[in-house]
gemmi code that builds the backbone of each chain (N, CA, C; Angstrom):
import gemmi

chains = {
    "A": [
        ("MET", (87.046, 75.381, 161.148), (88.340, 74.978, 161.712), (89.440, 75.248, 160.693)),
        ("ALA", (90.551, 75.806, 161.139), (91.648, 76.105, 160.217), (92.332, 74.815, 159.787)),
        ("PRO", (92.745, 74.741, 158.488), (93.454, 73.545, 158.057), (94.775, 73.402, 158.788)),
        ("GLN", (95.162, 72.175, 159.057), (96.425, 71.919, 159.730), (97.546, 71.837, 158.713)),
        ("PRO", (98.787, 72.159, 159.115), (99.905, 72.015, 158.191), (99.986, 70.580, 157.669)),
        ("PRO", (100.370, 70.435, 156.396), (100.378, 69.084, 155.833), (101.454, 68.217, 156.461)),
        ("SER", (101.187, 66.943, 156.576), (102.198, 65.980, 157.011), (102.172, 64.834, 156.008)),
        ("ASP", (103.134, 63.945, 156.109), (103.205, 62.829, 155.163), (101.917, 62.017, 155.169)),
        ("SER", (101.325, 61.880, 156.360), (100.158, 61.009, 156.467), (98.929, 61.596, 155.779)),
        ("ASP", (98.898, 62.975, 155.641), (97.693, 63.517, 155.004), (97.919, 63.915, 153.547)),
        ("GLN", (98.987, 63.442, 152.952), (99.263, 63.747, 151.551), (98.079, 63.413, 150.631)),
        ("PRO", (97.415, 62.249, 150.778), (96.312, 61.958, 149.878), (95.201, 62.993, 149.953)),
        ("SER", (94.945, 63.567, 151.173), (93.860, 64.527, 151.275), (94.189, 65.808, 150.513)),
        ("LEU", (95.494, 66.132, 150.387), (95.874, 67.326, 149.639), (95.631, 67.152, 148.145)),
        ("GLU", (95.498, 65.946, 147.706), (95.197, 65.716, 146.294), (93.700, 65.753, 146.042)),
        ("ALA", (92.917, 65.940, 147.099), (91.467, 66.010, 146.938), (91.098, 67.273, 146.173)),
        ("ALA", (89.884, 67.267, 145.613), (89.440, 68.428, 144.843), (88.978, 69.564, 145.752)),
        ("HIS", (88.495, 69.221, 146.954), (87.994, 70.241, 147.867), (88.563, 70.029, 149.260)),
        ("SER", (88.720, 71.117, 150.002), (89.085, 71.004, 151.415), (87.824, 70.628, 152.201)),
        ("PRO", (87.983, 70.208, 153.461), (86.796, 69.862, 154.254), (85.776, 70.995, 154.348)),
        ("GLU", (86.270, 72.269, 154.319), (85.306, 73.377, 154.407), (84.826, 73.866, 153.043)),
        ("GLY", (85.208, 73.136, 151.985), (84.649, 73.441, 150.670), (85.488, 74.334, 149.776)),
        ("VAL", (86.743, 74.571, 150.135), (87.608, 75.364, 149.259), (88.018, 74.512, 148.062)),
        ("ASP", (87.853, 75.052, 146.869), (88.193, 74.317, 145.641), (89.718, 74.311, 145.469)),
        ("LEU", (90.325, 73.169, 145.745), (91.791, 73.082, 145.694), (92.313, 72.994, 144.262)),
        ("THR", (91.476, 72.567, 143.335), (91.942, 72.458, 141.945), (92.229, 73.849, 141.372)),
        ("VAL", (91.407, 74.836, 141.757), (91.636, 76.197, 141.246), (92.898, 76.784, 141.881)),
        ("ILE", (93.129, 76.455, 143.151), (94.356, 76.934, 143.806), (95.573, 76.348, 143.087)),
        ("ARG", (95.522, 75.031, 142.785), (96.673, 74.394, 142.103), (96.884, 75.009, 140.717)),
        ("TRP", (95.770, 75.330, 140.061), (95.892, 75.967, 138.740), (96.560, 77.337, 138.875)),
        ("MET", (96.157, 78.126, 139.859), (96.781, 79.435, 140.073), (98.261, 79.286, 140.429)),
        ("LEU", (98.574, 78.280, 141.241), (99.968, 78.096, 141.654), (100.853, 77.648, 140.494)),
        ("SER", (100.249, 77.128, 139.431), (101.044, 76.691, 138.277), (101.519, 77.884, 137.441)),
        ("MET", (101.036, 79.076, 137.780), (101.378, 80.279, 137.000), (102.415, 81.132, 137.719)),
        ("THR", (102.993, 82.067, 136.987), (103.865, 83.079, 137.606), (102.973, 84.170, 138.219)),
        ("PRO", (103.521, 84.975, 139.141), (102.722, 86.090, 139.683), (102.166, 87.001, 138.580)),
        ("ALA", (102.961, 87.274, 137.566), (102.486, 88.153, 136.484), (101.293, 87.532, 135.764)),
        ("GLU", (101.345, 86.226, 135.544), (100.213, 85.550, 134.893), (98.972, 85.590, 135.787)),
        ("ARG", (99.185, 85.450, 137.093), (98.038, 85.504, 138.024), (97.383, 86.886, 137.992)),
        ("LEU", (98.206, 87.929, 137.892), (97.644, 89.287, 137.833), (96.840, 89.471, 136.545)),
        ("ARG", (97.332, 88.855, 135.453), (96.579, 88.954, 134.192), (95.231, 88.228, 134.304)),
        ("VAL", (95.228, 87.095, 135.008), (93.966, 86.368, 135.223), (92.983, 87.262, 135.989)),
        ("LEU", (93.483, 87.935, 137.026), (92.619, 88.838, 137.804), (92.076, 89.953, 136.913)),
        ("ASP", (92.958, 90.545, 136.093), (92.534, 91.613, 135.172), (91.404, 91.128, 134.265)),
        ("ARG", (91.585, 89.928, 133.708), (90.574, 89.389, 132.790), (89.270, 89.114, 133.520)),
        ("HIS", (89.397, 88.622, 134.750), (88.189, 88.339, 135.526), (87.408, 89.629, 135.788)),
        ("ILE", (88.121, 90.678, 136.159), (87.450, 91.959, 136.433), (86.775, 92.483, 135.172)),
        ("ARG", (87.523, 92.437, 134.057), (86.950, 92.926, 132.785), (85.699, 92.134, 132.431)),
        ("SER", (85.781, 90.816, 132.658), (84.667, 89.941, 132.341), (83.440, 90.311, 133.190)),
        ("VAL", (83.665, 90.521, 134.483), (82.553, 90.882, 135.378), (81.958, 92.228, 134.957)),
        ("LEU", (82.843, 93.192, 134.656), (82.340, 94.515, 134.278), (81.563, 94.459, 132.965)),
        ("ARG", (82.041, 93.618, 132.032), (81.322, 93.469, 130.764), (79.953, 92.833, 130.984)),
        ("MET", (79.937, 91.803, 131.841), (78.653, 91.150, 132.119), (77.683, 92.142, 132.740)),
        ("ARG", (78.236, 92.976, 133.666), (77.393, 93.960, 134.328), (76.826, 94.950, 133.312)),
        ("ALA", (77.635, 95.234, 132.283), (77.181, 96.177, 131.261), (76.402, 95.474, 130.148)),
        ("GLY", (76.327, 94.143, 130.221), (75.588, 93.394, 129.205), (76.322, 93.255, 127.895)),
        ("ILE", (77.670, 93.315, 127.948), (78.465, 93.197, 126.726), (79.125, 91.826, 126.702)),
        ("PRO", (79.049, 91.074, 125.569), (79.738, 89.783, 125.502), (81.239, 89.982, 125.650)),
        ("ASP", (81.903, 89.031, 126.285), (83.354, 89.129, 126.528), (84.109, 88.312, 125.492)),
        ("PRO", (84.757, 88.985, 124.521), (85.500, 88.241, 123.508), (86.908, 87.883, 123.950)),
        ("GLY", (87.346, 88.430, 125.099), (88.761, 88.321, 125.457), (89.133, 87.146, 126.319)),
        ("PHE", (88.170, 86.411, 126.837), (88.513, 85.324, 127.756), (87.919, 84.037, 127.227)),
        ("SER", (88.779, 83.063, 127.026), (88.349, 81.818, 126.399), (87.546, 80.944, 127.347)),
        ("GLY", (87.686, 81.172, 128.657), (87.052, 80.294, 129.628), (87.835, 79.021, 129.822)),
        ("ASP", (88.986, 78.927, 129.148), (89.812, 77.728, 129.253), (90.873, 77.953, 130.311)),
        ("PRO", (90.740, 77.301, 131.481), (91.705, 77.570, 132.542), (93.111, 77.113, 132.189)),
        ("GLU", (93.244, 76.234, 131.205), (94.574, 75.792, 130.802), (95.266, 76.850, 129.946)),
        ("ASN", (94.473, 77.726, 129.372), (95.032, 78.690, 128.438), (94.333, 80.042, 128.612)),
        ("PRO", (94.532, 80.672, 129.778), (93.721, 81.843, 130.088), (94.017, 83.057, 129.234)),
        ("ASP", (95.173, 83.069, 128.574), (95.574, 84.285, 127.863), (94.982, 84.400, 126.468)),
        ("HIS", (94.441, 83.317, 125.957), (94.013, 83.363, 124.558), (92.547, 82.996, 124.407)),
        ("ALA", (91.866, 83.813, 123.627), (90.466, 83.510, 123.354), (90.393, 82.386, 122.333)),
    ],
    "B": [
        ("MET", (76.193, 107.684, 141.703), (77.609, 107.489, 142.067), (78.461, 107.367, 140.798)),
        ("ARG", (79.654, 107.970, 140.843), (80.528, 107.915, 139.668), (81.008, 106.500, 139.408)),
        ("GLU", (81.001, 106.087, 138.127), (81.540, 104.777, 137.767), (83.057, 104.816, 137.864)),
        ("SER", (83.661, 103.686, 138.275), (85.115, 103.602, 138.311), (85.603, 103.071, 136.985)),
        ("PRO", (86.820, 103.495, 136.562), (87.364, 102.916, 135.332), (87.714, 101.459, 135.573)),
        ("THR", (87.826, 100.680, 134.471), (88.290, 99.308, 134.617), (89.686, 99.356, 135.215)),
        ("PRO", (89.918, 98.632, 136.304), (91.228, 98.759, 136.968), (92.373, 98.266, 136.093)),
        ("ASP", (93.483, 98.958, 136.191), (94.717, 98.501, 135.566), (95.779, 98.502, 136.670)),
        ("PHE", (95.782, 97.414, 137.441), (96.652, 97.363, 138.618), (98.128, 97.463, 138.235)),
        ("LEU", (98.491, 96.798, 137.143), (99.902, 96.806, 136.742), (100.366, 98.234, 136.464)),
        ("GLU", (99.511, 99.017, 135.817), (99.894, 100.395, 135.476), (99.999, 101.262, 136.740)),
        ("ILE", (99.100, 101.034, 137.690), (99.216, 101.776, 138.967), (100.536, 101.424, 139.643)),
        ("LEU", (100.859, 100.127, 139.655), (102.100, 99.686, 140.297), (103.312, 100.264, 139.578)),
        ("ARG", (103.216, 100.332, 138.248), (104.333, 100.884, 137.477), (104.567, 102.351, 137.859)),
        ("ILE", (103.488, 103.097, 137.985), (103.624, 104.523, 138.331), (104.208, 104.682, 139.740)),
        ("LEU", (103.777, 103.842, 140.669), (104.335, 103.920, 142.035), (105.834, 103.593, 142.025)),
        ("THR", (106.220, 102.577, 141.256), (107.644, 102.200, 141.245), (108.470, 103.234, 140.474)),
        ("THR", (107.905, 103.782, 139.398), (108.614, 104.820, 138.637), (108.924, 106.028, 139.524)),
        ("HIS", (108.012, 106.321, 140.437), (108.224, 107.454, 141.353), (109.012, 107.045, 142.600)),
        ("LYS", (109.517, 105.800, 142.582), (110.371, 105.295, 143.682), (109.686, 105.372, 145.053)),
        ("VAL", (108.390, 105.059, 145.052), (107.631, 105.037, 146.310), (107.945, 103.743, 147.051)),
        ("ASP", (108.208, 103.849, 148.366), (108.376, 102.657, 149.201), (106.987, 102.195, 149.639)),
        ("PHE", (106.590, 101.025, 149.149), (105.254, 100.519, 149.472), (105.253, 98.999, 149.409)),
        ("LEU", (104.210, 98.429, 150.027), (103.978, 96.985, 149.964), (102.553, 96.768, 149.496)),
        ("VAL", (102.354, 95.792, 148.619), (100.997, 95.433, 148.236), (100.464, 94.434, 149.258)),
        ("VAL", (99.271, 94.712, 149.770), (98.605, 93.808, 150.713), (97.202, 93.540, 150.153)),
        ("GLY", (96.375, 92.827, 150.871), (94.986, 92.662, 150.450), (94.810, 91.687, 149.299)),
        ("GLY", (93.732, 91.893, 148.552), (93.325, 90.936, 147.526), (94.336, 90.753, 146.404)),
        ("VAL", (94.927, 91.856, 145.927), (95.903, 91.733, 144.833), (97.132, 90.958, 145.317)),
        ("CYS", (97.529, 91.195, 146.550), (98.645, 90.444, 147.145), (98.300, 88.952, 147.169)),
        ("ALA", (97.073, 88.647, 147.605), (96.643, 87.243, 147.676), (96.681, 86.596, 146.296)),
        ("VAL", (96.207, 87.328, 145.292), (96.203, 86.796, 143.921), (97.635, 86.551, 143.438)),
        ("LEU", (98.522, 87.496, 143.704), (99.923, 87.332, 143.274), (100.557, 86.097, 143.913)),
        ("HIS", (100.070, 85.730, 145.110), (100.560, 84.509, 145.771), (99.893, 83.249, 145.226)),
        ("GLY", (98.797, 83.413, 144.472), (98.139, 82.239, 143.895), (96.759, 81.955, 144.452)),
        ("ALA", (96.224, 82.836, 145.291), (94.874, 82.618, 145.820), (93.846, 82.973, 144.742)),
        ("PRO", (92.914, 82.093, 144.463), (91.930, 82.367, 143.409), (90.775, 83.211, 143.930)),
        ("LEU", (91.013, 84.493, 144.059), (89.929, 85.388, 144.462), (89.956, 86.633, 143.586)),
        ("SER", (88.944, 87.449, 143.744), (88.831, 88.642, 142.904), (88.723, 89.883, 143.770)),
        ("THR", (89.179, 90.973, 143.237), (89.086, 92.241, 143.956), (89.041, 93.369, 142.946)),
        ("PHE", (88.451, 94.479, 143.360), (88.333, 95.622, 142.451), (89.194, 96.799, 142.901)),
        ("ASP", (89.932, 96.609, 144.004), (90.809, 97.706, 144.409), (92.190, 97.185, 144.790)),
        ("LEU", (93.136, 98.098, 144.775), (94.526, 97.778, 145.097), (94.835, 98.353, 146.477)),
        ("ASP", (95.217, 97.476, 147.401), (95.548, 97.906, 148.768), (97.057, 97.979, 148.923)),
        ("VAL", (97.515, 99.107, 149.404), (98.956, 99.352, 149.518), (99.255, 99.944, 150.898)),
        ("VAL", (100.298, 99.445, 151.556), (100.815, 100.089, 152.770), (102.076, 100.841, 152.357)),
        ("HIS", (102.113, 102.135, 152.677), (103.250, 102.952, 152.254), (104.058, 103.403, 153.456)),
        ("SER", (105.326, 103.689, 153.203), (106.151, 104.302, 154.243), (105.672, 105.734, 154.436)),
        ("ARG", (105.517, 106.123, 155.704), (105.001, 107.466, 156.002), (106.111, 108.460, 156.300)),
        ("LYS", (107.357, 108.081, 155.933), (108.467, 109.026, 156.106), (108.265, 110.204, 155.135)),
        ("PRO", (108.668, 111.423, 155.560), (108.365, 112.616, 154.749), (108.840, 112.524, 153.298)),
        ("ASP", (110.065, 112.007, 153.071), (110.543, 111.969, 151.678), (109.714, 110.987, 150.845)),
        ("ASN", (109.254, 109.907, 151.461), (108.427, 108.959, 150.718), (107.034, 109.528, 150.448)),
        ("VAL", (106.501, 110.253, 151.435), (105.193, 110.884, 151.242), (105.265, 111.869, 150.068)),
        ("ALA", (106.377, 112.570, 149.940), (106.537, 113.516, 148.819), (106.534, 112.762, 147.484)),
        ("ARG", (107.236, 111.633, 147.447), (107.258, 110.843, 146.195), (105.865, 110.275, 145.906)),
        ("LEU", (105.190, 109.845, 146.961), (103.844, 109.283, 146.793), (102.877, 110.351, 146.276)),
        ("LEU", (103.007, 111.563, 146.779), (102.136, 112.649, 146.301), (102.338, 112.896, 144.806)),
        ("ALA", (103.596, 112.823, 144.367), (103.875, 113.011, 142.930), (103.248, 111.874, 142.117)),
        ("ALA", (103.332, 110.646, 142.631), (102.730, 109.502, 141.933), (101.210, 109.658, 141.875)),
        ("LEU", (100.631, 110.135, 142.973), (99.167, 110.307, 143.012), (98.714, 111.399, 142.051)),
        ("GLU", (99.574, 112.389, 141.856), (99.261, 113.435, 140.868), (99.214, 112.807, 139.469)),
        ("ALA", (100.195, 111.946, 139.183), (100.222, 111.273, 137.872), (99.020, 110.341, 137.701)),
        ("LEU", (98.498, 109.853, 138.816), (97.342, 108.938, 138.755), (96.009, 109.696, 138.823)),
        ("ASP", (96.092, 111.035, 138.978), (94.888, 111.861, 139.135), (94.011, 111.304, 140.272)),
        ("ALA", (94.660, 111.057, 141.419), (93.971, 110.433, 142.547), (93.109, 111.431, 143.310)),
        ("ARG", (91.903, 111.003, 143.664), (90.959, 111.793, 144.464), (90.311, 110.864, 145.484)),
        ("TYR", (89.809, 111.440, 146.551), (89.052, 110.631, 147.511), (87.772, 110.111, 146.857)),
        ("ARG", (87.341, 108.940, 147.330), (86.095, 108.364, 146.820), (84.931, 108.907, 147.648)),
        ("PHE", (84.280, 109.882, 147.103), (83.082, 110.404, 147.762), (81.883, 110.052, 146.899)),
        ("PRO", (80.834, 109.512, 147.504), (79.641, 109.173, 146.717), (79.062, 110.396, 146.022)),
        ("THR", (79.314, 111.565, 146.586), (78.741, 112.782, 146.008), (79.516, 113.248, 144.783)),
        ("GLY", (80.673, 112.629, 144.514), (81.469, 113.046, 143.370), (82.372, 114.228, 143.687)),
        ("GLN", (82.402, 114.652, 144.944), (83.269, 115.761, 145.367), (84.722, 115.410, 145.058)),
        ("ARG", (85.489, 116.365, 144.512), (86.866, 116.075, 144.104), (87.846, 116.662, 145.117)),
        ("LEU", (88.396, 115.802, 145.959), (89.349, 116.250, 146.969), (90.596, 115.383, 146.877)),
        ("LYS", (91.754, 116.053, 146.724), (93.023, 115.329, 146.637), (93.558, 115.041, 148.030)),
        ("PRO", (94.235, 113.908, 148.208), (94.904, 113.673, 149.497), (96.123, 114.584, 149.609)),
        ("GLY", (96.411, 115.005, 150.823), (97.581, 115.850, 151.061), (98.616, 115.123, 151.898)),
        ("ALA", (99.736, 115.794, 152.126), (100.833, 115.178, 152.881), (100.389, 114.774, 154.286)),
        ("SER", (99.544, 115.589, 154.906), (99.116, 115.263, 156.279), (98.273, 113.987, 156.296)),
        ("HIS", (97.449, 113.785, 155.256), (96.642, 112.545, 155.186), (97.552, 111.330, 155.040)),
        ("LEU", (98.539, 111.468, 154.146), (99.406, 110.317, 153.843), (100.392, 110.034, 154.971)),
        ("SER", (100.590, 111.007, 155.850), (101.498, 110.805, 156.987), (100.775, 110.178, 158.180)),
        ("SER", (99.471, 110.077, 158.076), (98.686, 109.555, 159.198), (98.563, 108.028, 159.091)),
        ("PRO", (98.212, 107.363, 160.203), (98.050, 105.901, 160.127), (96.720, 105.483, 159.493)),
        ("GLY", (95.919, 106.439, 159.096), (94.584, 106.119, 158.571), (94.605, 105.506, 157.182)),
        ("HIS", (93.412, 105.165, 156.705), (93.239, 104.570, 155.377), (92.679, 105.623, 154.427)),
        ("GLN", (93.366, 105.833, 153.331), (92.930, 106.809, 152.336), (92.339, 106.032, 151.156)),
        ("LEU", (91.037, 106.127, 150.981), (90.349, 105.371, 149.920), (90.202, 106.278, 148.705)),
        ("LEU", (90.983, 105.955, 147.670), (91.096, 106.860, 146.526), (90.550, 106.245, 145.243)),
        ("ARG", (90.156, 107.145, 144.353), (89.783, 106.770, 142.989), (90.845, 107.379, 142.082)),
        ("THR", (91.424, 106.596, 141.193), (92.427, 107.133, 140.267), (91.939, 106.910, 138.839)),
        ("ARG", (92.691, 107.451, 137.888), (92.288, 107.252, 136.477), (92.496, 105.804, 136.055)),
        ("LEU", (93.189, 105.009, 136.879), (93.460, 103.608, 136.552), (92.780, 102.638, 137.514)),
        ("GLY", (91.855, 103.140, 138.317), (91.129, 102.256, 139.223), (91.239, 102.696, 140.672)),
        ("LEU", (90.659, 101.884, 141.526), (90.580, 102.231, 142.941), (91.869, 101.863, 143.661)),
        ("LEU", (92.354, 102.782, 144.490), (93.606, 102.584, 145.212), (93.382, 102.949, 146.675)),
        ("ASP", (93.643, 101.988, 147.555), (93.527, 102.244, 148.997), (94.924, 102.342, 149.584)),
        ("LEU", (95.243, 103.498, 150.138), (96.549, 103.706, 150.779), (96.373, 103.550, 152.282)),
        ("LEU", (97.074, 102.592, 152.852), (96.866, 102.248, 154.248), (98.104, 102.640, 155.052)),
        ("GLY", (97.899, 103.500, 156.053), (99.026, 103.912, 156.900), (99.522, 102.771, 157.768)),
        ("VAL", (98.574, 102.007, 158.298), (98.897, 100.792, 159.063), (97.837, 99.748, 158.720)),
        ("VAL", (98.163, 98.476, 158.966), (97.170, 97.399, 158.809), (97.268, 96.456, 160.006)),
        ("GLY", (96.247, 95.612, 160.150), (96.226, 94.638, 161.238), (96.303, 95.346, 162.582)),
        ("ALA", (97.200, 94.833, 163.440), (97.357, 95.416, 164.772), (98.285, 96.638, 164.692)),
        ("ASN", (97.840, 97.631, 163.947), (98.587, 98.904, 163.776), (100.011, 98.697, 163.277)),
        ("ARG", (100.170, 97.852, 162.303), (101.515, 97.541, 161.786), (101.845, 98.475, 160.619)),
        ("PRO", (102.929, 99.244, 160.752), (103.310, 100.169, 159.674), (104.209, 99.469, 158.646)),
        ("TYR", (104.478, 100.178, 157.571), (105.337, 99.670, 156.487), (106.660, 99.144, 157.034)),
        ("GLU", (107.305, 99.929, 157.901), (108.654, 99.575, 158.372), (108.661, 98.229, 159.099)),
        ("GLU", (107.571, 97.883, 159.744), (107.489, 96.581, 160.419), (107.169, 95.467, 159.417)),
        ("LEU", (106.285, 95.759, 158.487), (105.806, 94.723, 157.564), (106.837, 94.343, 156.502)),
        ("VAL", (107.734, 95.291, 156.196), (108.658, 95.035, 155.086), (109.557, 93.816, 155.371)),
        ("ALA", (109.752, 93.520, 156.649), (110.554, 92.343, 157.001), (109.833, 91.043, 156.636)),
        ("SER", (108.522, 91.112, 156.477), (107.723, 89.928, 156.112), (107.198, 90.073, 154.690)),
        ("SER", (108.055, 90.558, 153.798), (107.607, 90.754, 152.418), (108.550, 90.052, 151.453)),
        ("VAL", (108.072, 89.871, 150.245), (108.888, 89.268, 149.191), (108.774, 90.141, 147.950)),
        ("GLU", (109.786, 90.058, 147.087), (109.736, 90.814, 145.829), (109.237, 89.897, 144.726)),
        ("VAL", (108.330, 90.407, 143.907), (107.844, 89.634, 142.759), (107.827, 90.538, 141.525)),
        ("GLU", (107.808, 89.889, 140.369), (107.631, 90.618, 139.116), (106.159, 90.534, 138.762)),
        ("ALA", (105.502, 91.707, 138.752), (104.052, 91.732, 138.533), (103.691, 91.737, 137.054)),
        ("GLY", (104.718, 91.822, 136.179), (104.484, 91.851, 134.733), (105.255, 92.977, 134.094)),
        ("GLU", (105.691, 92.746, 132.837), (106.381, 93.776, 132.040), (107.550, 94.415, 132.794)),
        ("GLY", (108.228, 93.610, 133.603), (109.420, 94.095, 134.296), (109.152, 94.932, 135.531)),
        ("VAL", (107.886, 95.081, 135.921), (107.556, 95.872, 137.115), (107.768, 94.991, 138.350)),
        ("ARG", (108.778, 95.354, 139.136), (109.094, 94.577, 140.345), (108.579, 95.319, 141.571)),
        ("ILE", (107.851, 94.580, 142.401), (107.231, 95.194, 143.587), (107.436, 94.283, 144.790)),
        ("ARG", (107.223, 94.855, 145.969), (107.257, 94.048, 147.191), (105.820, 93.787, 147.629)),
        ("ILE", (105.560, 92.535, 148.012), (104.236, 92.173, 148.526), (104.418, 91.472, 149.862)),
        ("LEU", (103.409, 91.590, 150.706), (103.454, 90.901, 151.994), (103.534, 89.402, 151.743)),
        ("ASP", (104.350, 88.664, 152.520), (104.374, 87.214, 152.276), (103.054, 86.615, 152.744)),
        ("LEU", (102.747, 85.431, 152.233), (101.395, 84.886, 152.400), (101.082, 84.598, 153.875)),
        ("ALA", (102.058, 84.086, 154.624), (101.816, 83.810, 156.049), (101.513, 85.110, 156.795)),
        ("ALA", (102.236, 86.177, 156.450), (101.996, 87.477, 157.104), (100.630, 88.033, 156.703)),
        ("LEU", (100.250, 87.848, 155.447), (98.933, 88.322, 155.002), (97.827, 87.625, 155.800)),
        ("ILE", (97.994, 86.329, 156.026), (97.006, 85.581, 156.819), (96.951, 86.128, 158.250)),
        ("ARG", (98.133, 86.394, 158.833), (98.167, 86.938, 160.200), (97.446, 88.288, 160.276)),
        ("ILE", (97.681, 89.127, 159.267), (97.040, 90.454, 159.239), (95.524, 90.309, 159.144)),
        ("LYS", (95.084, 89.390, 158.290), (93.634, 89.176, 158.143), (93.041, 88.663, 159.454)),
        ("GLU", (93.792, 87.805, 160.149), (93.310, 87.288, 161.441), (93.211, 88.417, 162.459)),
        ("GLU", (94.186, 89.323, 162.421), (94.177, 90.449, 163.364), (93.034, 91.410, 163.061)),
        ("THR", (92.788, 91.604, 161.783), (91.742, 92.545, 161.384), (90.367, 91.993, 161.758)),
        ("ALA", (90.199, 90.693, 161.472), (89.014, 89.947, 161.924), (87.682, 90.562, 161.518)),
        ("GLY", (87.663, 91.330, 160.442), (86.388, 91.798, 159.902), (85.696, 90.637, 159.197)),
        ("GLU", (84.411, 90.800, 158.942), (83.653, 89.707, 158.325), (84.216, 89.361, 156.945)),
        ("LYS", (84.566, 90.399, 156.172), (85.096, 90.200, 154.821), (86.445, 89.465, 154.897)),
        ("ASP", (87.267, 89.845, 155.892), (88.581, 89.211, 156.025), (88.449, 87.759, 156.464)),
        ("ARG", (87.530, 87.502, 157.393), (87.337, 86.118, 157.858), (86.873, 85.225, 156.715)),
        ("ALA", (86.074, 85.784, 155.808), (85.519, 84.984, 154.718), (86.610, 84.436, 153.796)),
        ("VAL", (87.698, 85.185, 153.616), (88.738, 84.728, 152.683), (89.828, 83.913, 153.377)),
        ("LEU", (89.780, 83.839, 154.703), (90.860, 83.138, 155.416), (91.023, 81.671, 154.998)),
        ("PRO", (89.929, 80.879, 154.882), (90.135, 79.486, 154.458), (90.847, 79.386, 153.105)),
        ("LEU", (90.478, 80.270, 152.189), (91.102, 80.272, 150.854), (92.607, 80.570, 150.969)),
        ("LEU", (92.953, 81.543, 151.800), (94.369, 81.912, 151.955), (95.147, 80.795, 152.644)),
        ("ARG", (94.544, 80.195, 153.675), (95.251, 79.127, 154.402), (95.494, 77.923, 153.499)),
        ("TRP", (94.515, 77.589, 152.681), (94.705, 76.435, 151.795), (95.669, 76.752, 150.651)),
        ("THR", (95.705, 77.994, 150.235), (96.703, 78.382, 149.225), (98.102, 78.196, 149.801)),
        ("LEU", (98.280, 78.604, 151.062), (99.586, 78.433, 151.721), (99.921, 76.946, 151.861)),
        ("LEU", (98.954, 76.142, 152.268), (99.202, 74.698, 152.431), (99.572, 74.053, 151.105)),
        ("GLU", (98.850, 74.412, 150.047), (99.144, 73.834, 148.727), (100.527, 74.278, 148.243)),
        ("LYS", (100.885, 75.520, 148.546), (102.214, 76.029, 148.175), (103.299, 75.219, 148.882)),
        ("LEU", (103.090, 75.001, 150.181), (104.072, 74.237, 150.961), (104.142, 72.798, 150.462)),
        ("ALA", (102.984, 72.223, 150.152), (102.950, 70.840, 149.673), (103.674, 70.720, 148.338)),
        ("ALA", (103.523, 71.735, 147.490), (104.156, 71.693, 146.164), (105.672, 71.781, 146.275)),
        ("ARG", (106.152, 72.398, 147.372), (107.598, 72.554, 147.551), (108.251, 71.303, 148.113)),
        ("ARG", (107.439, 70.426, 148.724), (108.034, 69.244, 149.361), (108.584, 68.301, 148.300)),
        ("PRO", (109.756, 67.706, 148.532), (110.288, 66.764, 147.555), (109.411, 65.513, 147.489)),
        ("PRO", (109.359, 64.865, 146.325), (108.548, 63.638, 146.229), (109.134, 62.565, 147.143)),
        ("PRO", (108.308, 61.618, 147.610), (108.821, 60.574, 148.507), (109.850, 59.712, 147.804)),
        ("GLU", (110.831, 59.255, 148.588), (111.889, 58.373, 148.068), (111.241, 57.064, 147.556)),
        ("PRO", (111.689, 56.568, 146.423), (111.144, 55.269, 145.984), (111.554, 54.166, 146.965)),
        ("GLN", (110.624, 53.288, 147.271), (110.886, 52.200, 148.217), (111.490, 51.022, 147.466)),
        ("PRO", (112.536, 50.380, 148.034), (113.088, 49.185, 147.383), (112.071, 48.056, 147.348)),
        ("GLU", (112.017, 47.345, 146.226), (111.038, 46.251, 146.097), (111.478, 45.037, 146.875)),
    ],
}
model = gemmi.Model(1)
for chain_id, residues in chains.items():
    chain = gemmi.Chain(chain_id)
    for i, (resn, *xyz) in enumerate(residues, 1):
        res = gemmi.Residue()
        res.name, res.seqid = resn, gemmi.SeqId(i, " ")
        for name, pos in zip(("N", "CA", "C"), xyz):
            atom = gemmi.Atom()
            atom.name, atom.element = name, gemmi.Element(name[0])
            atom.pos, atom.b_iso = gemmi.Position(*pos), 0.0
            res.add_atom(atom)
        chain.add_residue(res)
    model.add_chain(chain)
structure = gemmi.Structure()
structure.add_model(model)
structure.setup_entities()
């Protein structure tokens, strides 16, 4: 079922960590806290990380810290 | 099958804007720019199919060393007739995979979609137009492929969280 537009009465549910269908809302809020350029850099790092893992190379460039994605 | 280079989406976008190509970013990169936490390995773009824009796009594709993605490794460049068609041109460039889409969703061309787009700075001063998030959701609903349906909940909740973040905090109640 598609989520309904938020109303005042469902404000507490928007603060939940997951939507009813299991979407992780905390990661969405983290992405929304960034500028579009920062989000593109996160995507770049994610791709590099996946490609490195696929090649069996350790990834020195991503700290794994969602609060500070740009710095190892 | 030939390995693809690690994508550099910003550099592809820079080359398209440097060549003054009229285009909109759609698909996964568009979703990410809006704040959806998903991943993608290709850049989806809807371009204007007007002749002067196709000429500029061809020059940009030359700079990107763009070729069709054939599993056999066959090297075929897209031509003006391909880019003028409503079809999807799935390309491999020196900076990653680039899909050029003549139309998306219910046969919607660039000229129709541009009214539902926003301009963003993708980094290092590169300004591009991307489909707005509500329009991206509509396109995915129209396309209704299995892959598109899978990301719809993520996109809808990203839109809801965006709207919720814009709402002013509730007025303090008098004690």
